[in-house]
C-alpha positions as CSV (number, residue, x, y, z in Angstrom):
1,M,12.3,-15.4,22.7
2,P,12.6,-17.6,19.5
3,E,15.8,-18.2,18.1
4,H,15.3,-15.8,15.2
5,A,12.8,-13.2,16.5
6,D,13.1,-9.9,15.2
7,T,14.4,-7.4,17.2
8,T,13.8,-4.5,14.9
9,A,11.7,-1.6,16.1
10,R,10.2,1.1,13.5
11,I,10.4,5.0,14.6
12,A,8.3,6.8,12.0
13,L,9.2,10.4,11.6
14,S,6.8,12.9,9.7
15,G,5.7,16.6,8.9
16,N,7.8,19.5,7.8
17,W,11.6,19.0,8.3
18,S,12.5,22.3,7.3
19,I,14.0,25.1,9.5
20,C,10.3,26.7,10.3
21,C,9.4,23.4,12.2
22,V,12.4,21.8,13.1
23,T,12.0,22.9,17.2
24,D,8.6,20.8,16.6
25,R,10.9,17.9,15.5
26,L,13.5,18.4,18.3
27,S,11.1,17.7,20.8
28,E,9.7,14.5,19.3
29,L,13.2,13.3,18.9
30,T,14.1,13.9,22.6
31,T,10.7,12.1,23.4
32,H,11.8,8.7,21.0
33,L,15.5,9.0,22.8
34,G,14.2,9.1,26.1
35,S,11.6,6.3,26.0
36,L,14.4,4.1,24.7
37,L,16.8,4.9,27.0
38,A,14.7,5.0,30.0
39,G,12.9,1.6,29.4
40,R,16.1,0.4,27.5
41,E,13.5,-2.1,26.0
42,A,16.4,-3.4,23.9
43,D,19.6,-4.7,23.9
44,A,22.4,-2.7,22.1
45,S,22.2,-4.9,19.2
46,T,18.6,-4.3,18.6
47,S,18.3,-2.4,15.3
48,R,16.2,0.7,15.1
49,E,14.2,1.7,11.8
50,I,13.8,5.0,11.3
51,C,10.6,5.4,8.7
52,V,10.8,8.6,6.6
53,R,8.0,8.1,4.1
54,D,5.7,10.7,5.8
55,V,8.5,13.6,6.0
56,E,6.6,16.6,3.7
57,S,10.1,17.9,3.1
58,I,13.7,18.5,4.8
59,D,16.6,21.4,4.5
60,A,19.5,21.5,6.2
61,S,18.4,22.0,9.5
62,G,16.2,18.8,9.5
63,C,19.1,16.8,8.0
64,Q,21.3,18.1,10.7
65,L,19.0,17.1,13.4
66,L,18.4,13.8,11.7
67,A,22.1,13.7,11.5
68,V,22.4,14.1,15.3
69,F,19.8,11.8,16.3
70,L,21.2,8.6,14.2
71,R,24.6,9.1,16.0
72,H,23.3,9.6,19.2
73,L,21.2,6.5,18.8
74,R,24.3,4.9,17.6
75,R,26.5,6.0,20.5
76,H,24.2,4.3,23.0
77,G,24.3,0.9,21.0
78,F,21.4,0.9,18.8
79,A,21.7,0.2,15.0
80,P,19.6,2.8,13.4
81,T,18.8,2.5,9.3
82,I,16.8,4.7,7.2
83,V,13.8,3.2,5.4
84,N,11.3,4.0,3.3
85,Q,12.8,7.2,1.8
86,P,10.9,9.3,-0.6
87,E,13.2,10.9,-3.3
88,H,12.5,14.0,-2.3
89,V,13.9,13.4,0.6
90,R,17.1,11.2,-0.7
91,S,17.8,13.8,-3.2
92,S,17.6,16.7,-0.4
93,M,19.8,14.9,2.0
94,A,22.2,14.1,-0.8
95,M,22.4,17.6,-2.1
96,L,23.3,19.0,1.3
97,G,25.7,16.3,2.0
98,F,24.0,14.1,4.3
99,D,23.6,11.0,2.3
100,A,26.5,9.2,4.5
101,E,23.8,9.3,7.3
102,L,21.4,7.7,5.1
103,E,24.0,5.0,4.6
104,G,24.7,4.5,8.2
105,T,28.4,5.7,7.6
106,G,28.4,9.0,9.0
107,V,31.0,9.8,11.2
């Protein structure tokens, strides 16, 4: 592997992240997490960009699910970062108190 190889992988999220569709999102996130852990395709220092560009809407349920996913990735040694945040996602997460998750400081 080259000395300065890019060790960032991207997970693209999309669709409706509100209460009516959050169970569909759970299934998708479970698949992402399962493949990461089963293949352990990267070492613990590998960052994960979570692209939310195509998230159509998000409410408290979607924010909670995303927060749990980010925390679970961190617990398993990955370094997730939210990228390509549309204003509606950023403002909804801030209004609902999840803005610390966007900064990677969620506890």
